[in-house]
N, C-alpha and C positions, 0 to 999 in steps of 0.2 A: 891604938894598941889592940891586939887581938885578944879575944876572951880565951881564957884557959879552961881546960877540962876540969871539973870539980875534983876529979881523981888525979889530977896532976898532968895529964896528956893533952896534946893539941887536938882540936876537932876539925873534920873534913867538911867543907861546905856542901850543902845539899845539891846545889846546881852541878857541882863537879861530879858528884855521884851519878846524877841523871845523864850527864854527857857521856860518862864512861859506859853506862848501860846501853845508851843508844849506839855508841860505836861498836860495842860487842854484838848487838843485834844486827847492825849493818854488815859487819864482817861475816857473821853466820849466814845472812841472806846472800851475800856475794858468793861465798863458798858453795852454798846449796844450788844457786843458779848455775854456777860453773859446772858443778857435777851433773846437773840435769841437762845442761846444754851439750856436754860431752857425750852423755848417754844417748841423747837424741841424734847427734851427729854419727855416733857409732851405729845406731839403728838404720839411719838413712844410708850410710855407707854399705851396710850389710845388704839392704834392699837393692841398692844400685849394683853392687857386685853380683848379687844373685840374678838380677835382670840382665846384666851384661854377659853373664855366663850362658844364657839361653842363645841358641843359634838365631841370627837375624836372617829372615828370608823375605823374598819378594814373591807375592802370589799373583796369579793371573786367572781370569775366567776363560774357559774354552770358547772358541769362536764357532758359531754355527755357519756352515757353508755347504753348498751343493757339492757332491762328489764328482769332481772333474779329473780326468786323467788323459795323458797322451801316451799311447802305446805305439812304440816304434818297432817295425818288423821289416825284414828284408823280403824282396820279391823280384820277379823277373817279368818284364813286359812281353806280351804276346799279341799277335794280330787278332783282331776281332773275328775275322774269317781268314783261314789259310787253306789253300787248295794246291796240293801237289798234282802236277799234270803228267799223266802217263799216256803212252800210245795205246790205241785200240786195234791197230793194224800193224803187221810187220813190214819192214822195208828198210830204206836208207833215207837219212835226212837230206832232203833236196835243198832247203833254205830255211833260215830263221830271220824274223823281222824285228824282234824286240829283245834287247839285252837287259841286264840287271839295272834296276832303278827306273825303267821306263814305266810311265803311267799308261794304262790300257783301259779301254771300255769293254763292256760285256759283248762277246761275240767277235772281238777283234782278233785277227789271225796272228798267232805267235810263230808258227813254223809250218812247213809243208813236207810231207813224207812221200818219197817215191816208192810205189808198191807194184813192182812188176808181176809178182805172183798173183796178187789180188786182181790186177787188171786182166790177166790171162784167165783166171777163174770166172770173171764176169763175162768175158767173151764166150767162154765155153757154156756157161749157164744160159746165155741168151740163145746160143745155137740149140741147146737142148730144149729150150722153150719153143723154138720154131718147129723142131721135130715133133714135139708133143702136140702143138697146135695143128700140124698137118695130119697127124694120126687121128686126132679127134675129129677133124673135118671129114676125113675119109670114113671113119666109123659112123659119123652122123648120116652121111649119104647112104651108106650100106644099110643102116638100121631103118632109114626111111623107106627104102625099097622093099625090104622084107616085111615091114609093117603094112605096106600097101597090098601085099599078096596074102596077108594073114586071113582074109575072108574067103579065100579059095582053097581048093584042095591041092594046090601046086606045091606048097611048103608046109612043113610041120610047125606046130606052135612052139616047139622046143627051139627050133632054129631061129625063129623070130625073137624069142626072149634072149637068146644068146647074143644076137647082134645088138640088141638094145643094151644089155649089160656091158658089152664091150665098149659101146659108145660112152656110157656113163663112166667107165673106168678110165677111158682116154681123157675125158673132160677133167676128172680128178687129177690125172697126171699133169695136165696143163696148169691147173691151179697150183700144184706143188712146184712145178718148174718156175712159174711166175713168182711164187713166194720166195724161192731161192734167189732169183734174180733181184727182187726187191731187197733181200737181205744183203746181197753183195753191193748193191747200189748204196744202201745205208752205210755199209762199212767203207765204201769209197769216200763218203763224206767225212770220215774220221782221218783221212789223209791230211786234213787241215786241222791243226791244233789251235783252239780258240780260247780266249779268256772267258771264264765262267761268270765273272762279275767285274764291276769297276774296281780297279786296284792298282797295285804296283808289282812289277816283276821283281821278286826278291831273290830269285836264284835261277840260273841256267846251267844245266848239267850236260848239254849236248852240243854238237857242232856239225857242220856240213860233212856228209859222207859217213856219219856214224851208223852202225848197224842198229836197227831199232827192233826190239822184241815187244811182245804184246803183254799188257797188263802189269799190275803192281807186283804180282808174284814172280814172274820170270823176267820182267823188264825193269830197267832203271827209271827213276824219276827224271823227267826231261826239263820241266820248268816248275817254278813255284810262284803262284800269284797270291798276294795278301791284300786284304782290305785294312788299311792302316788309319782310316779316318777316325776309328775308335780302337782302343786297345784294351785287352784284358790283363788283369794282374791277379795272380793266385797267391794267397798268403796262408800261413798256418797260424791260427789264433790260439793262444793257450786256453785251456779248458775253463779256467776261472773267469776269463774275460768274455767268453762266448755269449752269456745272457745279455751283456751290455752292447755287443756288436750286432745290431739288427740290420736288415736291409734298409738302405737309406742313410746309414751312418756316413758322415762326411770324413774325408781323409785328404791329406796333402802328400804329394809325391815329389821327390827330388832325385835327380840323376847326376852322375859324375860329370858329364860333359856340359851341364848347365848348373854349376854350383850356386849361382846367384838367383835362380828362379825356382819356383814351386808350381805344381800343377794340381788342379782339383780332381778328385775321384770320389766315387760313390760305391758303397757296398751294394752289389747287385744280388748275390745269392750266397747261401750257406749250404754246405753238404749235409748239415743236420746229423752228423756222426763224428765220433771221436776216433782218431787214428790211434790204435792201442800202443804202438811202440814209441809214439811221440807225445801223446796226451794233448794233441791239438786238433782243431777242426779246420778243414779246408774251406776258404771263402774266396769269392770272386768279386773283384772291383772293376769298374768300367771307367776309362779315362777318355775324355774328348781330345782327339789329336788332329782336328781339322787343320791346325796350323802346320802340322807335319814336323814338329820339333822333336818328337819322341820316336824311337825306333824299336821295332820288335826285337826281342832278345836282350834289350837293355837291362842291366842290373839297376834296381831302384830301391830307395829307402821310403817306406810307407809309414806315415804318422797318422794314427787313428785318433780322433777326438771323441773320447768316451764321456758320456754324462750319465751318472747314476741318479735315479729319481729320489733315492733316500739321502737325507742330510747326514753329514758327518761332523764331528767336533775336531777342531784344529787347535793344537797347543804348540808352543815352541819346542824344537827338537831337544833343547837342553833339559827339558822336564822329564825326559824318558830315562828310566832306571833299568839297567841290565844287571841281573843277578841270577843266582842258582834257581830261583823260583820263576824266572822268566821275565817278561816285560811288565813294568808297572809305572805308575806315577804317584807322587806324594801329594796328598791333599791336606788341607788344614780345616779342622772342624770348628764349631762355634766356641769351643773352649781353648782354641789355639793349640790343639794337639794334633799330631801327625796321624794320618790314616792312609796307608798304602793301598792302592787299588790296581789289580791286574787289568791290563788293557789289551785290545786287539788293534794292531796297526793296519789301516786300510791302504795308506800310501805315504811314502817318504818323499817330501818335496824339498829336502835340503834344510832350510832354516825352520820349517814347520813340519809337523807330523799330523796326518789325518787319522783319527781313531774311529773305528766302526763300533766299538763296544767297550764298556768298562767305566765310562765317565758320564756324569749328568751335566746339563748345561750350566747349573748354578754352583758347581764344585769350585772351590778355591784351590788352584794347582800351584805348587811351588815351582817357580820358573827354573831355578838352578839348585836342586836339593844338595845339601852338604853330604860328604862321604859318610857312610855308616848310619845314615838316618834310619830310624825304625818306627814301627807302630807305637803310638802312645807318647812319643817324645814331645815335650813342650817346646814351642818355638815363639819367637817374637817377630811380629810383622814390621818390616822396615818401613818407616814413615806412616804406617797404618793405612796405606792405600792399596786398593786392589785394581790392577789394570786388566784390560781384555788381552787375549792372546795376540790379536792383531796389533794393538798399540805397543805391546812389549816387543813384538817382532820389528816394528818400524823403529822403535827407540834403539834397539840393538843394532839395526842396520846403520842408523845415523852415527852411532858411537863408533862403529867399525870404519865408516867413511872418514870421520875426524881422526881416528887413530892412523 
């Protein structure tokens, strides 16, 4: 039987009261832990949401590289030496012995001119020389006789001097007549048109029986001989490239008739002056054409291989930002905040851009900046890794190939 309360009520066992108190404490602990856990989860969720709200970017470091460029310009090939052949004597073309395309040696006869007027002048000049020589001989004999009488009173001294001076004048006449004969003989030699150097006959503008006039002013060009073992190429180089194109710069040349071949050329000389209306400088290149595959007058495409001694920094082309302020790239500082830097483009190479100013080699450049990015904006680095510009470019190329 249970003991009754002295006041008439039943008593609660002490153990039961302790059990109830423990259960209450446990319930309070569970509730407190749940509240704390939910608060921690909300805090973590807030942090994750804030982190996810930051733009995720991939950063690269600029790649150091020498400044190389290929400058492609049009040009036209010319013979290294080109000589238009004109007549020095008038007449009619008797014959010609070499047509276009013929290879000739220096001194080889190209054509012969018939010169009836010159031939007649030469015959007359020789006759005049004979008369002058006869007059001089007679004057010499007369002068000698008068000089032998000079010591006597038979002749006057004045007459002796007169005969002597007449002889001297006739001797001078002989010299003048002989010089004129020599001149006509020399001109007779020009009846034969000869090649001035080894080369190729690249033009013939005359034929048998044509009337020939003298000189380049009144007469037409008869032949053209060109030395094509070497060719010249003249190009107009833009002013900003002139300091990089120095004598000795290598170039390659291609022509339409040989699309699968290129030929080596070397910059030989520069005009050292800028043409005002084009802003370019005239330069001369020399091409070895001993194989004879290139022709004077050919249109050619010239590719100059330019190397600048100053290094440039290369970044992916996707890093470049165009806006109202000009060209810039977005970099990330030590606190993961954006810093926009104006840059100067040295050369656009398609997938990469070479910059001549604006960046430092250790800058972290955002490879593909989000739209509307601005100075001071906080960003999150994707994966926390920094790639070089060259690595990023290769990765992007492989991704494009897979796509």
